[in-house]
N, C-alpha and C positions, 0 to 999 in steps of 0.2 A: 504493500500500500504506500509506504514511504517513497519507494522508487517511482511508482506511478505518479504520485503527486509532484515529485521533483521533476519528472519529465514534463508534466503539464505546465509547470512554472518556468521551464527553460525554453525560450523561443527558438533555440537552435536545434532542439531534438526533433527528429522526424518520426512520425508514427510508422509502424511496420506496414508496408504496402500489402494490399490484398491482390489476389490473382488478376482482378479486373482493373486495378489501379493503373492510371496512365504512366507511361515511362517518364514523360516530361510533365510536371505539374503545370496547370494553366497559368500561374503567375509568371512563369518564365517564358511564355510564348508570346511573341509580338502579335498584335491584332492582325497585321497584314500577312502573317505566315500561314500558308495554305497546305503545308505538308501534313500528311496524316500522322497521327500519334499512335504508337503501338502500345501494347498492354504488358504488364509485368509478367504475365504467364508466357508470353511469346518467346520463341527460341531465338528470334532476331529482334533486337531493339534498334529503332531508328532515332538518331539524334538530329534529323532534319528539322524538327520543330524549333530547334535552337539556332538554326542557320538561316540568316537573312541576307547574307552577302551573295549577290547573284553570280559571282565567279567562283564561289567555294564549292569544293567537292562534298557531296552529301555523305555522311558517316553513319555506319551501322555497327552494332555490337553483335557478333555471332557467338552465342553461348556454347556452341559445340567446341569452341577452342579452349574452354575452361573445363578441367577434369570434373566429372560428375559428383564425386564425394564432396568437393569444395564449392560446387556451383551455387547452392542455396545461400551459403554465407557470403560468397563473393557478390551475388546478385544484390544483397542488401547494401553492401558497401558501395557498389557502383551506382545503385539508385540514389544513395546519399550523395555521392560525388555529383550526379546530375542535378539534384534538387536541393542540396544542402548548401549552407554557407559556413565557412570556417569562422570560429569565434574571433572577435577583434583582439582579445587578449593574446591568442596564439599568433595572429598576424603581426602584432606589435613586437613580439619576441623575435620575429624573423625580419623585422624592418620592412614589413609590407602593410603598413597602416592604411594605404590608399588603394590596396588591391583586393578585390572581392572575387566573385566567380570568374573562372577563366573561360576561354573560348572552347568550342566543341573540339577543335583540333588538339588543344592541350589535354582535354579529357581523353581523347583517343590515345595520346602518348602515355597517359597514366594507366589506363586500364590494360593496355597492351603489356606494360611492364608487370602489372599485377597478375595477369594471366600467365605470363612467363614464370613468375615466382610460384604460382599455383601448380604449374606443371612440374617444376623442380621439386616442390614439396610432395606431390603425388608420387613421383619416382622414388622418393625416400620413404614411402609408406605413411606419410602424414596426411590425415584426412580431416583435420580441423585446423582452422586458422589460428585458434588459441594455442596450438602446439608449436607454432612458429616462435620459439623461445629466443632469448638473446644469443645463445650459441648458434642457433640456426641462422639468425640474422648475420652474425659475423662470418659464418661459412659462406652464405650466399653472396654477401658483399664482396668477399674475396673471389668468388666464382665470376661475378660480373666484371670485377676489376681485371682479372686475368684474361678476359676475352678480348683484350686489346682496345677497349674504349678509352677515350681521352680523359684527362682529369676533369675537365669542365662537364663532359657528358656524364661521367661517373657521379659527380656531385648532383647533377640534375636527377639522375636515376634514384639516388639515395633519398633525395627530396620527395620523389614520387612514393617511395616506400613509407616515409614519414607521413605523407598524406593518407596512405592506407590506414595507418593507425589513427590519424585524426578523424577521418570520415567515419570510421567504424564507431567512434564515440558519439557521433551524431544520430545513430540509430537507437530507437527505443528498445531494440533487442540486439545489442552489439555482439559480435563474435568473440570478443575478448582478445583481440590482437595485441601483442605486447609492444611496448615502446622500443623502437630500434635503439641500440646502444650508442650510436653516434649522436643522438639527441642529448645524452648526458655526458658522454666522454669527449665530445668534439669529433669533427668529421675528418681531420687531416689523415689520421692513421688508416682510414678506410679508402683513401683515394690513391690513384697512381701518382708517380712522381711527375712533377711539372717538367715538360721537355720542350715547351715552346711551340707545340703543334696542336694545341687544343682547338676544338671547334667553336670556341667563343670568338674565333676570328672570322672575318669576312673573307672566305676563300673563293668567292665568286670572281672568276677571271674575266677581264674585258675581252671582247671579241678582237681577234687579230685584224689589223687594218686591211690586210689583203683579202680577208673574208667580208668585212663590213662594206668595203667599197663597192664591189659588184652586187652584193645583196641589196644595198640601199638603192643603187642605180636601177635594178630590176623592179624593186618595190615601187619606186617613184614612176617608173615607166608604165607599170600597170595602172597606177592611179591617174596619171596625167594623159597617157596615150592610148591605153587599151580599154579603159573603163566603159566608154560609150559603146564600143563594139561588143564587148562582153555582155553588158546589160541588155542591149538590143537583141543579141542572139539568145539570151536566156528567156527574154519575153516571147520571142518567136517560138522557141522550143516548147515552152509551156503552153502556148496557144495551140500548137500542133497536138500536144498530148491531150489537151482538153477536148479538141475536136475528135481525136481518136476514141476517147472514152465515151463520147456522146453518140457515136454512130449506132445506127439501127440496121440489123441484117435485113436486106432485101435482095431480090433477084438482080436488081440493077447494080447493087454494090458488089455482089458476087461476080457479075459479068465484068465490072470495071477492074476488079482485082485480077481476074484472069488476063484481061487485056493488057494490064500493066506488068504483071510478074512473069507470065508464061513465056513471052518472047525473050525475056532475059535468060530464063532457065534453059530454053531450047537452043538459043543461039550461042551459048557459051560466054555471054557478056557478064561483066561484074554485077554482083547483086548488092542492093543497099544494105549496109551492115552498120552495127553500132556495138561498142563495148559495154557489157553489163558485168560488173564485178570482175573485171579483168579478162572476160572471155568474149569472143565475137559471136554475135547472133544476128539474125535478120532483124533489121530495124522495124519492128512491128508497128510501133506508134507512127513512125514516119510514113510507112506504106499505108496504114489505115487512114491517116489524115489526108493523103493524096488520092485515095481511091474511094473513100466512104465505107470501106469494109469494116467489119467488126473483128475483134481479136479472135473470136471463135472461127470465123470464116478463114482468116489468115492461117490459123493453126491447122485446120483441115488440109489446106493447100500445101502447107509446109511438109506435113507428114506424107501426103499422097505422092509428092514429087521429090522427097528427100532433099528439100531445099536447104536445111541446116548444114548438111555436108558440103553442098555446093557453095554456101556462104563462106565456109572455112577455106575453100579452094580459091575462090575469086571474089573477095570482098571489095566493095566500093564505098567510099565515104558519101555522106548525104549532106550536101551543102544547104545551109539555111539562107533564105531569101532576105538577107540584111546586108547593108553596105559595110565595107571595112575601110575605116578612115585612119586608124592608128598606123604609126610608122616605127621602124627600127633602122637607125643609121640612114635616114632619108628615103627609105623605100617601104612599101606596105608590109606589115608584119604577117599578113595572111592574104591569100586570094579569096578564101571563104572561111567562115567558121562552120563546122559541121555539126549536124544533129548528134547528140551524145557527148560531144566535146564541150558544149556550153556549160554543163554542170561542173565539170572539172575546172574550167576557166573561172567560173563563179567562185569556187572554193579558193582558188589561187588569188583572185582579186580581193576577197575578204581578208586573206592572210596578209597580202601586200599592204592593205590599208592599215591593218593592225600593227605591222612592223613599222610603218612610217610614224604612227602615233606614239608607240611605246618608245621609240628611239628619240624622236625629235621633240618630245615633251619632257622626258625624264620621269614619267609616271611609273609607279609600280604596276606590275601586271594586273593585280586585283582592282586597281584604280581605272585602268583601261577597260577591264571587263564590266565595270559599273557605269560606263558612259551610256547615255541614252540619246536618241534622236532629239535634236533641239538643244543639246548641251552647249553648243557654240553658235549663238545667234549672231547675225550681222551686227557690227558695232554701230553705235550712234555717231553722227557727225560731231566733231569737236566744235567749240565756239569759234575757232579760227577758220572753219570750213574744211579742215582736213578730216580724214576718216580715222577713228580710233582703232585701238588694237582689238583683235579677236580674243575673247576670253572664254575659257572652258570652265563651266561650273558643274561640279559633280561631287561624288562622295570619296572620302578616303577612309581607311579602316585601321591602320596601324595605331595601336595604343589608344583606341577610342573607348572611354569608360564613362559610365553614368555617374550620377552624384554619389552613389554608394561604392564606387570603385569596381563595379561589375562590367565585364566585357560587353560591348554593344556590337553584336554581329552585323547589324545593318549599317554600321559606320555612321558618319555624319557628313553633311555638306561642308566642303573645305572652306574655311574662312577666307582664304586668299585664292582666287581662281588661278588656274594655269594660263599662261600666255601661249597662244597658238600662232605660229608663223604660217605662211601661205601653204606650204606642202601639207601641214597637219590639217588645215581647214579643208583642203581638197580631199584628203583622205576621209575626213568626217562626212563630207558631202556625199562621197561615194557610198559609204556605209549607210547613210540616211536613205539612199535610193534602194537599198537592199532590204530594209526592214520597215514596218509600218511606223507611223508617227507616234512618238512617245515610247517606242520599244527600245530595249537594249541594243546598242549598235552591233554587238557581237552575240545577239540572241541565238542560242543553240537551235531553237525551233526553226528559225528562218535561214540559218546558215547550213543546215543539214540538207543541202540541195540534192544530194544523191538519193534521198528518200523523201521526196515531197509528199505530203499527205500522210506520212507514217507517224510513228510515235513522237509526240511533241515533248521535247525535253524542257524542263524549267530552267530559267536563269540563262547565264551567258555560257559560251563555250568554255569548258574547263581548261585550266592551265596545261594539264597534260595533253589534252587534245590540241591546244594551240601549238604546243611544242612539236607534236607529230605533224601538224600542218606546215610548220616552218620547214621541217625536214623534207616533206613532200614538195613544198615550194622550191627548195633548192634542187631537188632531183629534176623537177620540171624545167627550171631555169637552165641547168647544165645541158639537158637534152636539147632545149630550144637554142641555146647559144651555139651548140655544135651544128644544128640544122640551119641556122642563120649565117653560118660562116664567121662567127665572132667568138671563137673559143677562148680568146683572151678575156672575155667578159663572164666567164663561168665562175662559180663560187667554189673555191678550194675547201678542203677539210680544215677545220679549225684545230690548231695544235692542242687546245685544251678540251677537246671533246665536243659533245653535241651542242648545237646552238639552241638555247631556250630563251623564253621571255625574260627570265630573271637577269640575264647577262647584259641586257641593253642599257639599263640604268647606269651600271658601273662603266660601261663602254662610253656612254655620253660624257661622263665626268672625265674619263681618261682622255678623250679627244679634245674636250674643252681645255684641259690642262696642258696637253702635250702637242696638239696638232692645230694651232690657231691658223685659220685661213687655208688649211689643206684641202686637197681634192675631196677626200672622204668627209672632212669636217663640214663642208658647205659653209663658207665664210659667213654668210648671212646668219646662219643658225648660231655659230659660235659667238659672233659679235653680239647677237641678241642675248644669248644665255649669259655670257660673262658680264655684259652691261647690267642686265636685270639682277643677276646674283650679287654683283658687287655694290649695287646701289643700297641694298639692305634697308629699303624703305617699305612702307605699307603696301606699295604696289608690287613688291618683289616677291621672290620665292621664299626668302628666308625670314620674313617678318612674323614668325610664329614660334610658339614654344616648342613645337615639334619641328625640328630643323629641316627635315626632308632632304631634298636634293642638295641643298647647300652644304650639309655635312659631308655628303659623298664627294662633292666637288672639292671641298677643302682637303679631304684626305688624299684624293688623287693629285691635287695640286702640290700638296706637301711632299708626297712621294716623288713627284716629278722634280721638284726643287732639290730634294735630297740627292736624287740621281745626278742632277746637273752639277751639284757641288762635288759629288764623288768623282765624276769625270774630270772636273776642273782640277781637283787634287791630283788625280792620276797623271794628267797631262803636265802639270807644273813639276811634279816629282820626277817625271821623265825628262825634264830639262826644257820644256817649252817656255817661251817668253810670253809676257802679257802686256797688252796696251789698252788705252782707253781711260777716260776721266775717273771711272769707278774701279780702277784696277786694285788699289789698296783695299777698298771695301770688299771686293770680291775675295781677296786672300783671307780677310778676317771671316767673312761669311762661310767660306769653304771649310775653314778650321773649326767653326762652331757647329756645322751641320751634322746631324747623325747619318749613319750609313745603314740602310735597310737591306737585309738579305732576303730575296724572294719577294712575293707580292702579298702574302697573307697579312691582313690588316686587323689588329685588335679592335673590337667594338669601342673600347675606351679611348681609341686613338683620335676620334673626331675632335674632342676638345683640345687635345694636345696639338693636333694639326692646325686648328684655328689660331692657337697661341703662337705656334711656330711661324705661321704666315704673317702674324701681326708685328713681327720684329722689323719695323720699317728700316730699309737701307741695307739689311744684311741677309736677304733671301735672294737666291740666284734663280733666274728663269731662263731656260734655253729658248732661243728663237731661231729655229732652223731655216726660216724663210729669209730673215735678215742676216743670217750667218753671224750671230753675236750672242753674248750672254747679257741679260739685263739684271744688274744689281739694283733691284727696284727700290727707289726712294721716292715717295709720293710727290714731294715738293719739287723734285728735279725733273719729273717725267714730262716729256713733250707729247706723249700719246693721249694727254688729257683724260686721265682716269677719273672715275666718279669720286665724289667726296666719300672718304672712308674706305676706298678700294685698297685691297692688300695685294693685288697683282696687276701687272701692266696690261694694257689693251694691245696685245702683241701683234694683232693684225693692223694696228695703226702706228707701228714703230716709225720714228722719224730720225733722220740724220742729224747729228750734233747733240743728241740727248746726253745729259750728264750721267746717265746710268749705264752707259755702254762699256762692255768689256770684250776684248777679243784675245784669242790665243793664236799660236802659230798654226794650229789646225784650221782655225777660221780663215786665216790668210790663204792657206792652200786651197780651201774650199771656194773662196772668192775667185781665185785664178781659174780653178776648174770650171766654175759656172761661167766665167767670162769666155772660156774656150767653147763651151756649149753654145753660148749666144752668138759667138762669131760664126760657128758652123751654120746656125740657122740664118744668119745674115747673108752668108754666101749663096743661099738658095731663096732669098726673099726679094721682092721688087725694090727698086731704088729708094723711095722715101722710107719704107719700113726698114730696109737694110741700114740706112744711116742712123735711125733711131736705135736699132739694136746694137750697132757698133759703139754708139755713144754710151749706151748702158754698160757694155762690156768694158769700155775705157774707165768709167767711174768705178767699177768693181776693182779693176787693177790698181787704180789710184788709192782706193781704200786699203788694199793689201800692201801697197808700197808704204803708205803712211804707218801701218802697223809695224812693218819691218824697221822703219826709221825710228820709231819711238818705243818699241817693246823693251821691257826689262825682265830680268830674271826674278824669281820669287825672293831670292836672297836680297836683291837690291831694293825690293819693295817692303821688306820686313825689318 
């Protein structure tokens, strides 16, 4: 009786669920969530009622993965995980005063570890969670540690086991799980040794420039050049399919079918064919639309004359009656778009548009997945008559919590909108033509063009599906580049593995920091990004407590600056001389800069990177276009950096700047570039040749000035 009363007075205790109890209690389900709720007795529990992010994968718990003797007890703990709230007193001891219920993805990670523990206990003959004693905890912690997981991962896993104990205490009928010993003894002895390879680091590698260049070119080509043709072809293909589906069998339609198909069969001519799931078949919809015959009539004729075998021997494409206006290298990219091909091209078009958006905005994949038609309206005219910038208003999801510290799966509208440059606006407009008004731009239901009218999936295309579509897009691009005679525009394999949505954000920061004004960079984009980011005003990306892309850019810029300093040290140590008004500052900066081995970036490095870049006058920036190093000091800079900027506008580098530094390597590069320009001048018309030779002469003069004024590092220190 005393225990029952205690439970009634404790708001954190959950009553024991009945077989018909919902898996997710109603108070945790957003009113707009339409996913069905499962019941406690079910063998599969759905966590979809907790998931409102349109791009998130729906999660289910399969109880067959938990050993039967431990299943009933584990069910009560997992149900408490889904519906319970850890006590504030416990959270404060962990430094988590502002953090409440986690996301469904976090619940997935926890119950998977709990199931793994249950299977280990079952193998040892333990059939009650209460029999998982301190000794068992110690042994199992060692087992998980010895499986090669990192120190940070191991600490996370042990935290999940602590939660098993914590959530068990929220049940009105706890299993009696014992407190893990690391909660009283400290956790260090249960963790692997720190070796610098922990997964608390951001190991996402930027895409190789040789990969990103052609990939972005083809994505923009689809959006700018091919979109009208593909959308028109898809409309025509759907029209033919609708006509074919509405045909009625008559003697006239049978006669028209024979008149159309039998002469082709008997004469040995090619037969209209289309690919279905990778195999060639008679293009039944195409034939039906052109003859008025029904599918049943066509099927009888196909079987009577063995038409399917003949199609495999002599297939013919089925051109759609739509104009082709897009071009590749100044010539039409297709003579015709064929029936059956339009669906594949539509998928590639959607992928291309997604690639343009995710790379040229710096959005996270889930933020791109949440975009809806109408998210980027035409800007209002400014008071001076000019047109304002296009702004994208949508949701973000990372670290979005309610007033009680609970994870908000639906996210929230971003306080500061993303700024969209022209290529992004065009990509959004293409996607808006592919989905109904107000729908998700990457709606799974409307982008599943290979199965129109089939099962309608909720939400956006999942991240894993988008990653597969990117790989499919690259296969298509490489095949097309070969067919078009431009193999140099194919997309090579990336040295760091598969190209996925998550890598573009880091790649954008890498290019902004390291490739200003480059071919891949798209100078307009980099100028836009650096200017907006360095402004640090309410209209910029960084004017929020959640730093977003700015922190990624600061990290990448700091790494680039550290690399520049390391190369500078190596060159001067090898005896190269230095010139330029900022030569002494460069020597000081190089001596103070850290050296980073590899690319792995600790999550805690963002603040350090920002502080590193804020050291005005002693941070080195490589400028491969101007063939110099910029020892950036804000007041000296002739590139007119924004107020508060911590990096130069490298695409606006000007001669005579007081931040300039050159080494002997730069002088050699200046002369090599002058030789290249002279070569082009020898093959150019007179006026252009004169300008080119004058440019080459200026480069040689700059190299000569370096040779005349350069000093050794010993002379400068």
